[in-house]
C-alpha positions as YAML, in Angstrom:
chain: A
units: angstrom
residues:
- id: 1
  name: MET
  ca: [-27.59, -28.86, 84.53]
- id: 2
  name: ALA
  ca: [-27.77, -24.73, 84.00]
- id: 3
  name: PRO
  ca: [-30.04, -22.49, 85.42]
- id: 4
  name: VAL
  ca: [-33.32, -21.90, 84.19]
- id: 5
  name: PRO
  ca: [-35.59, -18.76, 84.36]
- id: 6
  name: LYS
  ca: [-38.44, -19.15, 86.81]
- id: 7
  name: LYS
  ca: [-40.73, -16.74, 85.46]
- id: 8
  name: LYS
  ca: [-41.59, -15.93, 81.57]
- id: 9
  name: HIS
  ca: [-40.12, -12.15, 81.01]
- id: 10
  name: THR
  ca: [-42.73, -9.72, 79.71]
- id: 11
  name: ARG
  ca: [-42.85, -8.29, 76.05]
- id: 12
  name: SER
  ca: [-42.60, -4.92, 77.80]
- id: 13
  name: ARG
  ca: [-39.49, -5.74, 79.57]
- id: 14
  name: SER
  ca: [-37.86, -7.58, 76.60]
- id: 15
  name: GLY
  ca: [-38.75, -4.11, 74.72]
- id: 16
  name: LYS
  ca: [-37.01, -2.28, 77.25]
- id: 17
  name: ARG
  ca: [-34.16, -4.13, 76.89]
- id: 18
  name: ARG
  ca: [-34.14, -3.99, 72.97]
- id: 19
  name: ALA
  ca: [-34.91, -0.06, 72.72]
- id: 20
  name: HIS
  ca: [-31.18, 0.60, 72.12]
- id: 21
  name: ILE
  ca: [-31.02, -1.93, 69.47]
- id: 22
  name: LYS
  ca: [-31.80, 0.00, 66.34]
- id: 23
  name: LEU
  ca: [-30.09, 1.31, 63.06]
- id: 24
  name: SER
  ca: [-28.65, 4.72, 63.27]
- id: 25
  name: LEU
  ca: [-28.81, 6.82, 60.40]
- id: 26
  name: PRO
  ca: [-25.40, 7.60, 58.26]
- id: 27
  name: THR
  ca: [-23.85, 10.67, 58.45]
- id: 28
  name: LEU
  ca: [-23.84, 12.91, 55.15]
- id: 29
  name: VAL
  ca: [-22.02, 16.09, 54.50]
- id: 30
  name: LYS
  ca: [-22.18, 18.42, 51.29]
- id: 31
  name: CYS
  ca: [-19.60, 18.01, 48.73]
- id: 32
  name: ASN
  ca: [-17.42, 21.65, 49.00]
- id: 33
  name: ASN
  ca: [-17.25, 20.85, 45.07]
- id: 34
  name: CYS
  ca: [-20.53, 20.19, 43.77]
- id: 35
  name: GLY
  ca: [-22.92, 20.40, 46.64]
- id: 36
  name: LYS
  ca: [-24.31, 17.16, 46.67]
- id: 37
  name: LEU
  ca: [-24.50, 14.82, 49.83]
- id: 38
  name: LYS
  ca: [-21.60, 12.57, 50.31]
- id: 39
  name: PHE
  ca: [-20.10, 10.15, 53.00]
- id: 40
  name: PRO
  ca: [-17.77, 11.94, 55.12]
- id: 41
  name: HIS
  ca: [-13.74, 11.20, 54.34]
- id: 42
  name: LYS
  ca: [-14.88, 9.70, 50.92]
- id: 43
  name: VAL
  ca: [-14.41, 10.66, 47.68]
- id: 44
  name: CYS
  ca: [-17.62, 12.44, 46.22]
- id: 45
  name: PRO
  ca: [-19.59, 9.90, 43.84]
- id: 46
  name: HIS
  ca: [-21.03, 12.36, 41.59]
- id: 47
  name: CYS
  ca: [-17.68, 14.90, 40.85]
- id: 48
  name: GLY
  ca: [-14.93, 12.73, 41.79]
- id: 49
  name: LYS
  ca: [-13.32, 15.10, 44.14]
- id: 50
  name: TYR
  ca: [-12.10, 14.59, 47.55]
- id: 51
  name: SER
  ca: [-12.08, 17.18, 50.20]
- id: 52
  name: LYS
  ca: [-12.33, 17.40, 53.75]
...
């Protein structure tokens, strides 16, 4: 048989463990050509230029 927990973990304890599990905001940079936001190291979807 597998081991079983003796006591129930509280909601706060589970929440503390899950505090770092979250979505992160995407990194966006300004396009050097048109000035609109784009993903780094990708072609600009607005003007079609690629510049680092």
